[in-house]
Every structure is written in structure tokens, then in C-alpha cells.
C-alpha positions as CSV (number, residue, x, y, z in Angstrom):
1,M,8.7,-80.0,87.2
2,V,8.2,-81.2,90.7
3,V,10.9,-78.9,92.0
4,K,9.2,-75.9,90.4
5,T,5.9,-76.9,91.9
6,L,7.5,-77.3,95.3
7,L,9.2,-73.9,95.1
8,I,6.0,-72.2,94.0
9,G,4.1,-73.8,96.9
10,I,6.7,-72.8,99.4
11,S,6.7,-69.3,98.0
12,I,2.9,-69.0,98.2
13,Y,3.0,-70.2,101.7
14,E,5.8,-67.7,102.6
15,I,3.9,-64.7,101.1
16,G,0.7,-65.9,102.8
17,L,2.5,-65.9,106.2
18,L,3.8,-62.3,105.5
19,Y,0.3,-61.2,104.6
20,W,-1.1,-62.8,107.7
21,L,1.4,-60.9,109.8
22,L,0.5,-57.7,108.0
23,C,-3.3,-58.3,108.4
24,G,-2.8,-59.0,112.1
25,T,-0.8,-56.0,112.9
26,V,-1.6,-53.2,110.5
27,L,-5.0,-53.8,108.6
28,E,-8.3,-53.5,110.3
29,K,-10.3,-56.6,109.3
30,I,-13.7,-55.0,109.8
31,F,-13.0,-52.7,106.8
32,L,-12.0,-55.5,104.4
33,G,-14.8,-56.7,102.2
34,K,-15.0,-59.6,99.8
35,K,-13.4,-57.6,97.0
36,E,-10.4,-56.6,99.2
37,W,-9.9,-60.2,100.3
38,G,-10.0,-61.4,96.7
39,V,-7.3,-58.8,95.7
40,I,-5.2,-60.0,98.7
41,V,-5.6,-63.7,97.7
42,A,-4.8,-62.9,94.1
43,N,-1.8,-60.9,95.1
44,I,-0.6,-63.7,97.4
45,V,-0.9,-66.2,94.5
46,S,0.7,-64.1,91.8
47,E,3.6,-63.0,94.0
48,G,4.1,-66.6,95.1
49,V,4.2,-67.9,91.5
50,I,6.6,-65.2,90.4
51,L,9.0,-65.8,93.3
52,G,8.8,-69.5,92.9
53,L,9.7,-69.2,89.3
54,N,12.5,-66.7,90.1
55,R,13.9,-69.2,92.6
56,S,13.8,-72.0,90.1
57,L,16.0,-70.1,87.6
58,S,19.5,-71.4,87.3
59,F,21.1,-68.2,88.8
60,F,24.5,-69.7,89.6
61,H,24.8,-71.5,86.2
62,N,24.2,-68.2,84.5
63,I,26.9,-66.4,86.6
64,F,29.5,-69.1,85.9
65,L,28.9,-68.6,82.1
66,L,29.9,-65.0,82.4
């Protein structure tokens, strides 16, 4: 349980850094309203949770079973 939480937290941080880089280089911040920032934050959290759960799967264990 602790490992999954840690992996989800790291994944959210990683996706957040990527969006920060994207917002700093490509997106114009003056055109982003509260709705757009809400969508960005929801996207960061949802992608982070999905990526964290994906990383927590026992990929190598399933490969060895095949």
C-alpha cells in the first residue's frame, strides 16, 4: 500500500513537471482561465494515478509466468 502511494506521488510529480515545462515553453498563460487550469490539474492527477498504478503492477512476474 505504501509502495503504491509512493509510486502514485512520484508519477503525479513527474507529470506535473512535464506540464510545467509545456506551460513554460508552448502555452500562453494569459489565455488560460480558471476552467483551463482546472482541466490541467485534473489531467495531471488522473494521468499520475494511472501511471502510478501501471508501475505498481507486477510486470516481470507476469512475464515469467508465460
